[in-house]
C-alpha positions in Angstrom: 73.1 -31.3 -78.6 70.5 -31.1 -81.5 70.7 -35.1 -81.6 68.9 -34.4 -77.9 66.4 -32.2 -78.9 65.3 -34.2 -81.8 65.2 -37.4 -79.4 63.0 -35.6 -77.0 60.8 -34.6 -80.2 60.6 -38.2 -80.9 59.4 -39.8 -77.8 57.2 -37.0 -76.6 55.2 -37.6 -80.1 55.2 -41.6 -79.6 53.5 -40.7 -76.3 51.0 -38.1 -77.7 52.3 -35.5 -75.5 52.2 -31.7 -76.6 54.8 -29.2 -76.1 52.0 -27.3 -74.3 51.6 -30.2 -72.2 55.2 -30.8 -71.4 55.9 -27.0 -70.7 53.0 -27.0 -68.4 55.1 -29.8 -66.1 57.9 -28.2 -66.2 56.8 -24.8 -65.3 57.7 -23.3 -68.2 56.6 -21.6 -71.6 55.6 -23.5 -74.5 58.2 -21.0 -76.1 60.8 -22.3 -73.7 60.1 -25.6 -74.3 60.2 -25.4 -78.0 63.4 -23.8 -77.9 64.9 -27.0 -76.0 63.7 -29.5 -78.5 64.8 -27.3 -81.2 68.4 -27.3 -79.6 67.8 -23.4 -79.4 68.8 -23.4 -75.4 71.1 -25.4 -73.5 70.0 -28.6 -71.9 70.8 -28.6 -68.3 70.4 -31.1 -65.5 67.4 -29.6 -64.4 66.0 -29.8 -67.7 66.8 -33.1 -68.4 65.5 -34.6 -65.0 61.8 -33.2 -65.8 61.9 -34.2 -69.2 62.8 -37.6 -68.6 60.4 -37.8 -65.2 57.5 -36.2 -67.6 58.2 -39.0 -70.1 58.9 -41.8 -68.0 62.2 -43.0 -69.1 65.8 -42.3 -67.4 67.7 -39.3 -68.3 70.6 -41.1 -70.1 68.0 -42.7 -72.9 67.4 -38.9 -74.0 71.1 -38.8 -75.1 71.7 -42.7 -75.8 69.2 -42.9 -78.4 71.1 -40.6 -80.5 74.8 -42.0 -79.2 76.1 -38.2 -80.0 74.8 -36.1 -77.3 78.0 -33.5 -76.4 76.8 -32.5 -72.9 76.8 -35.6 -71.6 73.9 -34.9 -68.9 73.6 -38.5 -68.0 77.1 -38.8 -67.1 76.8 -35.8 -64.8 73.1 -36.8 -63.3 74.6 -40.0 -62.0 77.6 -38.7 -60.8 76.2 -36.2 -58.8 73.3 -39.0 -57.6 76.2 -41.3 -56.8 78.2 -38.3 -54.6 74.6 -37.6 -52.8 74.6 -41.1 -51.6 78.3 -41.2 -50.7 77.7 -37.9 -48.6 74.0 -38.8 -47.0 72.8 -36.2 -48.9 68.7 -36.4 -49.3 67.8 -37.2 -52.8 64.3 -36.1 -53.8 62.2 -39.0 -54.9 61.5 -37.4 -58.1 65.2 -37.6 -59.3 65.7 -41.3 -58.6 
């Protein structure tokens, strides 16, 4: 999980985004966002999706860059999307 936070921080900095900007876009406090990058809070699918959207990357890139993400959020994300498609459940545009 620590590698995911480090990956997020690296990509965010490469895009010249501040933690304050990321937090604002996610609708959380800067402290809550900082806890994500410092692996003090668990990564969930909602946060993974929001962060990936803001950084304009695929959710799997957050974990696959390091290759050591223990939460395997990307696999769960794609399984959920596949399930929704198979069952004709509308998928919000921002999650595609």
